[in-house]
LOVEXGU-512547 format. One record per residue (C-alpha): residue in three letters; residue number from 1; x, y, z. Coordinates in Angstrom, 1 decimal, m for minus. Layout:
// LOVEXGU-512547
{dovex ALA,NUM,{X,Y,Z}}
...
// end
This chain:
// LOVEXGU-512547
{dovex UNK,1,{125.3,116.3,97.1}}
{dovex UNK,2,{122.1,116.5,94.5}}
{dovex UNK,3,{118.8,116.8,97.1}}
{dovex UNK,4,{116.9,114.8,94.2}}
{dovex UNK,5,{115.9,111.0,94.1}}
{dovex UNK,6,{116.2,108.8,90.4}}
{dovex UNK,7,{112.3,107.5,90.9}}
{dovex UNK,8,{111.9,106.3,87.4}}
{dovex UNK,9,{112.5,102.7,88.3}}
{dovex UNK,10,{109.7,102.6,91.6}}
{dovex UNK,11,{106.2,101.5,91.2}}
{dovex UNK,12,{104.2,104.0,91.1}}
{dovex UNK,13,{101.2,101.9,92.4}}
{dovex UNK,14,{103.9,100.3,95.7}}
{dovex UNK,15,{105.0,104.2,96.4}}
{dovex UNK,16,{101.8,105.6,97.1}}
{dovex UNK,17,{100.8,102.3,99.5}}
{dovex UNK,18,{101.3,102.2,103.0}}
{dovex UNK,19,{104.7,99.7,104.4}}
{dovex UNK,20,{102.1,98.0,106.0}}
{dovex UNK,21,{100.1,96.9,102.6}}
{dovex UNK,22,{102.9,95.9,100.9}}
{dovex UNK,23,{103.6,91.6,100.9}}
{dovex UNK,24,{106.7,89.9,100.7}}
{dovex UNK,25,{108.0,86.5,101.3}}
{dovex UNK,26,{109.7,85.7,105.4}}
{dovex UNK,27,{112.9,85.4,103.6}}
{dovex UNK,28,{112.7,89.0,101.9}}
{dovex UNK,29,{111.3,90.9,105.9}}
{dovex UNK,30,{114.0,92.0,107.4}}
{dovex UNK,31,{115.4,90.0,110.4}}
{dovex UNK,32,{113.7,91.5,114.4}}
{dovex UNK,33,{110.5,92.6,112.3}}
{dovex UNK,34,{107.2,91.7,113.6}}
{dovex UNK,35,{105.1,90.7,111.1}}
{dovex UNK,36,{101.5,88.9,110.1}}
{dovex UNK,37,{101.4,86.2,108.1}}
{dovex UNK,38,{98.7,86.5,104.9}}
{dovex UNK,39,{98.9,83.7,103.1}}
{dovex UNK,40,{100.7,80.0,102.9}}
{dovex UNK,41,{101.2,78.0,99.3}}
{dovex UNK,42,{102.9,75.9,98.4}}
{dovex UNK,43,{103.6,71.7,98.4}}
{dovex UNK,44,{105.0,71.8,102.1}}
{dovex UNK,45,{102.2,74.2,103.9}}
{dovex UNK,46,{99.5,71.9,105.4}}
{dovex UNK,47,{102.2,71.0,108.0}}
{dovex UNK,48,{103.6,74.3,108.5}}
{dovex UNK,49,{100.0,75.8,109.5}}
{dovex UNK,50,{100.1,72.0,112.2}}
{dovex UNK,51,{103.2,73.8,113.4}}
{dovex UNK,52,{101.8,77.1,114.2}}
{dovex UNK,53,{102.4,78.9,111.0}}
{dovex UNK,54,{98.9,80.3,110.3}}
{dovex UNK,55,{96.7,82.5,108.0}}
{dovex UNK,56,{96.7,86.3,110.5}}
{dovex UNK,57,{99.3,84.8,112.7}}
{dovex UNK,58,{102.0,87.5,114.3}}
{dovex UNK,59,{105.6,86.2,113.7}}
{dovex UNK,60,{109.1,87.8,114.5}}
{dovex UNK,61,{112.4,87.2,112.2}}
{dovex UNK,62,{114.6,86.2,114.3}}
{dovex UNK,63,{117.9,85.2,112.2}}
{dovex UNK,64,{117.9,85.0,108.3}}
{dovex UNK,65,{120.3,82.6,106.2}}
{dovex UNK,66,{119.9,79.2,104.7}}
{dovex UNK,67,{117.6,78.5,107.6}}
{dovex UNK,68,{115.5,81.3,109.4}}
{dovex UNK,69,{114.5,81.1,112.9}}
{dovex UNK,70,{110.7,82.8,114.1}}
{dovex UNK,71,{108.7,83.1,116.8}}
{dovex UNK,72,{105.7,82.0,116.5}}
{dovex UNK,73,{102.7,81.7,119.4}}
{dovex UNK,74,{105.4,82.5,121.9}}
{dovex UNK,75,{107.8,79.3,120.5}}
{dovex UNK,76,{111.5,79.6,118.4}}
{dovex UNK,77,{110.8,77.2,115.4}}
{dovex UNK,78,{113.5,77.0,112.6}}
{dovex UNK,79,{112.5,76.5,108.9}}
{dovex UNK,80,{114.0,76.3,105.2}}
{dovex UNK,81,{115.2,79.6,103.2}}
{dovex UNK,82,{112.8,77.1,100.5}}
{dovex UNK,83,{110.0,76.9,102.8}}
{dovex UNK,84,{110.2,80.3,104.2}}
{dovex UNK,85,{109.4,81.6,100.4}}
{dovex UNK,86,{106.1,79.9,100.7}}
{dovex UNK,87,{104.7,81.8,103.7}}
{dovex UNK,88,{103.3,85.6,102.3}}
{dovex UNK,89,{103.5,88.0,105.1}}
{dovex UNK,90,{103.2,92.0,105.9}}
{dovex UNK,91,{104.7,94.7,108.5}}
{dovex UNK,92,{102.4,94.5,112.3}}
{dovex UNK,93,{101.1,97.4,112.0}}
{dovex UNK,94,{103.5,99.8,114.6}}
{dovex UNK,95,{106.0,98.6,112.2}}
{dovex UNK,96,{108.1,100.7,109.5}}
// end
């Protein structure tokens, strides 16, 4: 088995950034990850803020699929996949 890894398609900027520096949507995050909300952008974001999804707030993704179950502010909350696409997150410190 070869010990070489093919990296031609990897973005060099992303390859050198620490894992905690990569932003992703809540949909893209793995289940069970501790995350920190970076940006809310889209039509449903004011309602999300009213419910406790605010920038810099810690959140944990509990399940994925058509609706996502998250834990934020000590409360479990289900949001649609479409709404989760409007939530940009980064891994919380200590993850990765």
